[in-house]
C-alpha positions as CSV (number, residue, x, y, z in Angstrom):
1,X,45.8,123.7,47.2
2,X,48.5,122.9,49.8
3,X,51.0,124.7,47.6
4,X,49.0,127.9,47.7
5,X,48.5,127.8,51.4
6,X,52.2,127.1,51.9
7,X,53.1,130.0,49.5
8,X,50.9,132.3,51.6
9,X,52.7,131.3,54.7
10,X,56.0,131.9,53.1
11,X,55.0,135.4,52.0
12,X,54.1,136.5,55.4
13,X,56.4,138.5,57.6
14,X,55.6,136.4,60.7
15,X,58.6,134.1,61.6
16,X,56.5,131.2,62.8
17,X,54.6,130.8,59.4
18,X,57.3,129.7,56.9
19,X,57.9,126.4,58.7
20,X,54.2,125.8,59.8
21,X,53.0,122.2,59.8
22,X,49.4,121.9,60.5
23,X,49.9,118.2,61.3
24,X,52.8,118.6,63.7
25,X,50.9,117.8,67.0
26,X,49.5,114.6,65.5
27,X,52.9,113.5,64.2
28,X,54.6,114.2,67.5
29,X,51.9,112.3,69.4
30,X,52.2,109.4,67.1
31,X,56.0,109.3,67.5
32,X,55.8,109.4,71.2
33,X,53.1,106.6,71.4
34,X,55.4,104.3,69.3
35,X,58.3,104.4,71.7
36,X,57.5,100.9,73.2
37,X,57.4,99.3,69.7
38,X,60.6,101.2,68.6
39,X,62.4,99.9,71.7
40,X,61.7,96.3,70.7
41,X,63.2,96.9,67.3
42,X,66.3,98.9,68.7
43,X,67.2,95.9,70.9
44,X,68.3,94.2,67.7
45,X,71.2,96.7,67.5
46,X,72.2,95.8,70.9
47,X,72.9,92.3,69.9
48,X,76.0,90.9,68.3
49,X,74.7,89.6,65.0
50,X,75.3,89.3,61.3
51,X,73.6,92.4,59.8
52,X,73.7,90.8,56.3
53,X,71.2,88.3,57.6
54,X,68.9,91.0,59.0
55,X,68.6,92.9,55.7
56,X,65.3,91.1,54.8
57,X,63.8,91.9,58.2
58,X,64.7,95.5,58.0
59,X,63.5,96.0,54.4
60,X,60.2,94.4,55.6
61,X,60.0,96.6,58.6
62,X,60.5,99.6,56.5
63,X,57.8,98.4,54.0
64,X,55.3,97.6,56.8
65,X,56.2,100.7,58.7
66,X,53.9,102.5,56.2
67,X,50.9,100.9,57.9
68,X,51.4,103.2,60.8
69,X,50.6,106.2,58.6
70,X,48.6,108.6,60.7
71,X,46.0,109.1,57.9
72,X,45.2,105.4,57.8
73,X,45.0,105.0,61.6
74,X,42.8,108.0,61.9
75,X,40.2,106.8,59.4
76,X,40.2,103.1,59.9
77,X,40.5,103.2,63.8
78,X,43.4,100.7,63.7
79,X,45.5,99.7,66.7
80,X,49.0,101.2,66.2
81,X,50.7,98.7,68.7
82,X,49.3,95.7,66.7
83,X,50.6,97.1,63.5
84,X,54.2,97.7,64.9
85,X,54.8,94.2,66.3
86,X,58.0,92.9,64.8
87,X,56.7,89.2,64.9
88,X,54.1,90.3,62.4
89,X,56.7,91.1,59.7
90,X,57.0,87.6,58.1
91,X,53.3,86.8,58.7
92,X,52.5,89.6,56.2
93,X,54.7,88.2,53.4
94,X,51.6,86.8,51.7
95,X,50.2,90.2,51.3
96,X,53.2,91.4,49.2
97,X,52.2,91.1,45.5
98,X,55.6,90.8,44.1
99,X,58.1,89.9,46.9
100,X,61.7,90.6,45.9
101,X,63.1,91.0,49.3
102,X,65.5,88.1,49.0
103,X,66.7,89.4,45.6
104,X,67.2,92.8,47.0
105,X,69.0,91.4,50.1
106,X,71.3,89.3,47.8
107,X,72.0,92.3,45.7
108,X,73.0,94.5,48.8
109,X,75.2,91.6,50.1
110,X,77.3,91.8,46.9
111,X,77.9,95.6,47.1
112,X,81.0,97.2,48.3
113,X,81.2,100.9,49.5
114,X,78.0,101.7,47.9
115,X,75.7,104.7,48.4
116,X,72.0,104.2,49.0
117,X,69.0,106.7,48.9
118,X,65.9,106.3,50.9
119,X,63.0,108.4,50.2
120,X,61.1,109.1,53.5
121,X,57.3,109.2,53.6
122,X,55.7,109.3,57.0
123,X,56.8,110.6,60.3
124,X,56.8,108.6,63.5
125,X,57.2,104.8,63.5
126,X,57.7,104.6,59.8
127,X,60.6,107.2,59.9
128,X,62.1,105.1,62.7
129,X,61.9,101.9,60.7
130,X,63.5,103.7,57.7
131,X,66.3,104.9,59.9
132,X,66.7,101.3,61.2
133,X,67.0,99.9,57.6
134,X,69.8,102.6,57.0
135,X,71.5,101.6,60.2
136,X,71.4,97.9,59.3
137,X,72.7,98.7,55.8
138,X,75.7,100.7,57.3
139,X,76.5,98.0,59.7
140,X,76.8,95.4,56.9
141,X,79.8,97.4,55.8
142,X,78.5,97.0,52.3
143,X,77.0,100.5,52.3
144,X,79.2,103.5,53.1
145,X,76.5,106.3,52.9
146,X,72.8,106.6,53.0
147,X,71.0,109.7,51.8
148,X,67.5,110.6,52.9
149,X,65.1,112.4,50.8
150,X,62.0,114.1,52.2
151,X,59.4,116.6,51.2
152,X,60.1,120.3,51.6
153,X,56.6,120.8,53.2
154,X,54.1,118.3,54.6
155,X,51.5,117.7,51.8
156,X,49.5,115.2,53.8
157,X,49.1,114.2,57.4
158,X,52.3,112.5,58.4
159,X,54.8,113.5,55.6
160,X,58.4,113.7,57.1
161,X,60.0,117.2,57.4
162,X,63.2,118.2,58.9
163,X,61.5,119.1,62.1
164,X,60.1,115.5,62.4
165,X,63.6,114.0,62.0
166,X,65.0,116.3,64.8
167,X,61.9,115.5,67.0
168,X,62.4,111.7,66.6
169,X,66.0,112.1,67.4
170,X,65.4,114.2,70.5
171,X,62.6,111.8,71.6
172,X,64.9,108.9,71.2
173,X,67.7,110.5,73.2
174,X,65.3,111.4,76.0
175,X,63.5,108.1,76.0
176,X,63.1,105.9,79.1
177,X,64.4,103.0,76.9
178,X,68.2,102.9,77.1
179,X,68.4,101.1,73.7
180,X,66.5,104.1,72.1
181,X,68.8,106.5,73.9
182,X,71.8,104.8,72.3
183,X,70.4,104.9,68.8
184,X,69.3,108.6,69.1
185,X,72.8,109.6,70.3
186,X,74.4,107.6,67.5
187,X,72.1,108.9,64.7
188,X,72.5,112.5,65.9
189,X,76.3,112.1,65.1
190,X,75.5,111.6,61.5
């Protein structure tokens, strides 16, 4: 059904329709309401640390970032801030059915000049957590390139589009949090 609606928008002569995203306002509001939680995570990049040791944390952050999916929050009346607390990352280990985070981290630690792909799912906090995982991987010096893959159109509520990436970067650069401004400026250069 979404494919047919999108095709109808593409076939119109109105310039605003081909890139129309019915969920845009919800995604933008979700992004802006997550800035406080994002700044907590961004502080890690302000520290002088061994990023090899942070790989498990950022993998889990990316995994659990999916809990901030707008479709879940909308229907289950969940508290976004509670879901985004970094101290909850390790507490949730028992909820992972097959936890290979340590194996993945070990594998990454043994790479040299590798390329990695990340499939983007949801805008807002989850997109931010995926970008943080990529940043951590690049800072390990084991990964030289990260490619991001996203949907051409939003099939569901918070699917990431090019607009969402640009909105996140602009929101970070214009944030009241200096650590988010730094990340936004850095990521815009890539």
